[in-house]
C-alpha positions, 0 to 999 in steps of 0.5 A: 638542274632547276626549272623555274619557267613555271614560277609564275603560275604558282607551280613547284620548281621542278628539279632534276639532274641530267645525268642521274640516270647512268651516271659512271664512276669517272664522273662522280666527284665534287663540283667545282664550277658550271658554265652555259655555253656562250653560243648555245643555249642548251650547252651547259659544261660542269667541272669535278674535283677529280679533274674532268669537265662534262659537256652537258645537252639539257635537251637530251639530259645526258653527257655530250662529251668529257674532258680528262683535264689532269688526274686528281688534280681540280678544275678550279675554273672553266670558261667558254669562248664567248664568239667561238661555241666549241672553246673552252680553257680550263684552269688546274688548281693544284699541279703546275697551274695551267691553263688549258685551251681545248677545241671540242672538234678536235679532241676530248683527251690532249687540249690545243695549248697549255699557259704556264704563269702561276706555279702555285695552281690557278684560282679563278679566270674569266674569258673577255666578252669583248675581246676574244683574245684577252684573258684574265687570272688570278693564282695562289701566287698572288699574282693577277696577270693578263693573257693574249692568245695570240702570243700565248704569253702574260702581258701585264699583271693587275697590281695588287695594292693590299699587299704592297702596303702590307709589305712596306707596313712590315718593313717598317714596323721591323725598322723602328723600336716601337713596332707592335709586337703583335705584328713581328709574332704573327699579328695583322693579316698575312698574305694567305688574307689578301690573297685573290680567290676571284676575278671577272670581266665587266660585261658591260663596261669595256677593259674593266674587271672585279677582283675579290680578295680573302680579306674581303674586299672587291675592287674594280680595276681599268686593264684599257692601258695594259691591254695594248701593251699586247702591241695592238689595241683590244677589240673594243678600241678597233675602230668599229665605226667609220664615216667618209664623206661624199659629193652633194652633202651626202655622208656613209657612215657605220656603226659598231656591231650593225649590219647597216651602212648609212646615207645621209645628207649632212645640211652645214648652212640651212639658212641658205637652203631655206632662203633658196627654196623660198626664191623658188617657190616664190620666183615659181608661183607669180610673175616678176613685177608682182615678185619684184614688187614683193621684194621691194617692199621686204628691202631693208636699206633704201638701195635694196628697194630702189634695185628691186624698184627698177627691176619692177619697172624692166617689166612693166608694158609702160616702162618710161611711165612708170618711171616717171613716176617712180622718180617723182614727176607725175604728170598730172599732178605737175598740169594741176600744179601748172594750172593753180599756179599764182605767183605771190597770190596774183592773178595772172591776167593782171601782170604788167604788160612787157615794154612796147617797142619805140616807134623807130623799132617799130618803123623799121620792122614795118618797113622790113616786113613790107618788103619781106625782109623777115631776117632785119626784122627779127634782127631789129626785134632782138636789137629792142629788146622784144624777143617774143616779137622776134620769134613770132616774125621767125616762124613766118620766115622760113625754116633756116630763120627760125632755127637760126632765132631759136639759137640767138634766143636761147644763147642770149636768155640761158643764163637768165633762164637755166630751163632753156638749155633743156629746152635747146637740148630737146629741139636740136636733138643733143641729149647726149650733150645734156647728159654730158654737161648735166649735174651728177647731184641731179641724176633724177631729172636728167633720167625723167629728161631722158625717158621723156624725150630719148627715142626708143633707139637711143634710151639705152645708149643714153641711160648708159651715158648718164651711169658713166657720168655718175661713175665718175664722179664716183656716184657707183650705187646710183650709175647701177639704177641707171644702167638697169635702165640701159638693160646693160647686166654687165655694168649693173652688177659692178656695184654688187659684186663691190657689195658682196665682196665686202660681205665676205663669205656671207653666203646669204648676199651671195644668195642676194646676188644670184637672187637679183642677177636670174631675176635681171637676166629674164628681162634679157634675150634668153641667148645672153651669156653672163661674163666669166666673173658672174660664172665663177659666183654662180658656180660658187653659189651651185657648189654650196648649193650642191654640198647641202644635197640640193643638186636640182636647183645646183644644176639650175645656175650653172651658167657660162662656160668657165672651167668652176662650171663644166666640172660642176655641170659633169659632176652634177650630170653624173650624180644620182640626181642627174637623171632629175636635172631636165636642162642637163638631160636635154643636153648633155654636158661636155666633157669638162677636160682636155684629153691628154695621149700620155703615149706608149705604154712600155714593157717590164724590160722599161723598152718602148714597144714598136709602132705598127705604123712604123711597120706599116710604112717600112713595108710600104718603102719596101714593096715601092721599089719592086712595084716600080721595077714590075712597072718598068718591065710592063712598060718594056713590052706594052706595044705602041698601040697599048697607049691607054694602058701607060696613061693608066700607069700614073694614076695607079702610081698615084693611089699607091702613093696615097695608099701611105697618107690616112684620109680625111678625119683619121688619125693614128693613137696610141693605145696606152695598155698594149702600146699599139696604134689604133686609128680613128676617125675624129668626124663619126667616132669610128676606130680600127687597128687596121690602117683605113684604106683610101678610096681610089677616084674610079676610073672611066671604063677603057677597053682592054688593050691586049699586048704580044709578048716575043718568046710568048704563045698564040694564047699567052698573046690573045690574054689580056692585059688587066688579068696580066697586071693582076698577077705580076708576081706570079711571073717567075721569069720577070722577077726571082722572088716575085713568086712569093711577095703574094704570100708575104703581102698577104701573111703580113695581114696576119699576126701568125704566119700561117695561111691557108687558101682556104682562109684567103681567097687571094690564094685560093684565085693564086692556086686555083682551088677556087671552090675551095669553102671558106669557113671565114666568108663574111666574117673576121678571121681569128688572129691579131689581123683580119682576113680579106673577105669578099670579092675585094669589098672593103672590111668595115671598121670595128665600132668602139664601144666606149662612150668617148668621142660620141657622135653627135646624132640629128635632132629627130635621134637626139632625144633618142640618144640622151635617154639611153644614155640616162639609163646607162648612167643609172644603171651603172650607179645602182650596180653593185657586185661584180656580176652587175657591174659586168652586165651594166658595162655591157649594156653601156657598150652595146648603147655606144655602139648603137650610138655610133652605128646609127651616126654612121648610117648603118642603121635603117630608121624601122629599127631605130623607131622601133628603139625609140618605142624600147626607149618610151615604154622603160621610162613609162615602166612598160618593161614587158612591152619592151622586152617584146620589142627587143625580142622582135629586133633579135629576132629579125635583126640579129645577122646585121646589128648582133654587136648591140642588141645582145647589150639591149637586151641586157640593159632592158633586163637590168631596169626590169630588176632594178625597177629604174 
């Protein structure tokens, strides 16, 4: 052994032999091979020519054990298992050429197994460093074998091309007449010279081995194909890596030889994410007017610029004036142009005067005015062509004449002066008719008229009518602009959807569509709902964002109540980013799927289990004849003076008959796992295995009448009727079977037939041992059913611990409900291992029971207030204060609320542990 650690200091190499002192005679011999252990650095093995292998402990400088392979048969090679430090393989050069597998923990004289494949002996072997089930060996038989240690059989032979080529050449030379004499009489290379004397696996390249032969050749071979002949892939070909895709663009991957699970978010469309983030940032940092103005300047085509300009006008305080300016009608410029107008460069004062009225016409007009007939004067002016004089005279003749004169004037001059049709529509309030007969090509002028003269309440409908007019003419693009002025989003998006459809699967076009609709909705009422088609487009956009990992942004665009929207909203709410979505946390979404009763579970024999409802109804049907017979017996012994008892009997019968039904709000359901029927209240969320009891109407207090039995004693006559009616079945004279009916009725409440008076107050009263202690008072009796406890008190139905059919709390407790449910979701997502998942389920059950009990009004406001404080402490990461609140509640309220306090304590402990 040589210690080379001191070479850097220039010292002499330290040489020592670990087995010099105390070396026995059996250890002597020629050392044929040494090999370091694959797992322990100070363990070394050496093989000897005498057939032994010694395992040395270098630290102790003495042998650790000795293997006796085969007497007087040299050990040609040995190898350690690459993964198990106590497994070794040895090879014998002579004899049968055995390969022996040793387990140093079991025996040093008896190998685990032996492999036989080289009759002439094994020269070299090597254990595969990448798959401990593969071994390669070469021997004196000129064969190189690949072994499968699972089957302990050779699975393939590595071909020796030199031997095959030499054999072919020898056969060719022997058959040729011109054969070389040297090759016939021992010339050339013999098979012993082509024999492989060493074989090794590559430590880096998987499935590659090297061989060395006596003819001075070193060859590299790929045995990947040969290694698969064992019927299974080698370990270097097994899936050491894996990948799985999840919701939200999450990809979970594992890599070979690494104990790390990587969770990455893959962004397939970075340009969409960049555009979405840019929109969110710009829209949140500025007002709508500035943002629309920026988008109008940034638009690449004219229509997009018009859309954003119209959208900017929608948010202006003086929208009408801004609309006129954008349409090209600036009032100041028009006024200045009118003042400076001069046709053909002439002065307006030099214009030729209007032709004067004839003398005869003047006389007629004057005579009509003298008698006050303005209508005749106006008519004369019209006939003489003096329309201006007619309008002046009509203004003095009253409203009716003025309107008539205006109509006549417009009808005579409209064709010659087209602008008069506009004046007529404005004067007579006929803007709708004006839109109907307007020229679609001059829609800007028509829109300007509507903006100038339209009333506020009629302006949206007029713009919508103009949009319909343009849409009918085929100008859908400009029609959408008119619909924008009408604040009609449903009509405005028609053209936007057409352009989006033409764009195909271009996600940036979808981004532009969502962007425009989102800004448009800011000008509408907050309660405005998108139609299903637009909601589905928003859902598609949200789904794409969610697939890029931007779940918070995706939740903002979930509008409407379509199926796709509900499903995606629920998935985001239940994801790891659900707690960061304020809209979802403020109002948790409804479950997107319908609850379906899958039917009754079947037993192993395929027979449907019996329904408890049918058993209950059958029992009630059997009891009704007995009760009616008892009532008839009582009626036969009641005296006429006790008519009040007879009046009470129909009420009791009605109450008994209504017991077979269910109270309002209760429904009978079937448990799919057990087939049993349970009862649930759709209004309060309560559930119970027992049928709910119908509350009987309170009867007015009545005097207790007495009646006499013909064969009764005076003491019996003095007993109140009510007491006798409470225990009619104890009287054997009434009915021979009634003595056991009470016991049967009580026993039917239990799954077993054993009922004691100590656990049932009805039997205690029947047999007189009322003073017997009842260990189950104010508690449920163990078993499949619950015993009646208390003096006629109705047992409260159990509260379900599931989150299904959660009740709606009042506005005061809604934050408490949503906060606790959010914590439960985070705990379920963060729980790892069986114990943590079980604790998370206990916490979820406690939260569900608390919310449902609070909805039933069975929790004091003080307790609810303390739970609100606990939630606030948890949200602020004040775990000590929240734990103190729970401890105080357990100390003071455990008796009444133990069904959910234990789970709340677990919830606080888990949140404190996880630092959520």
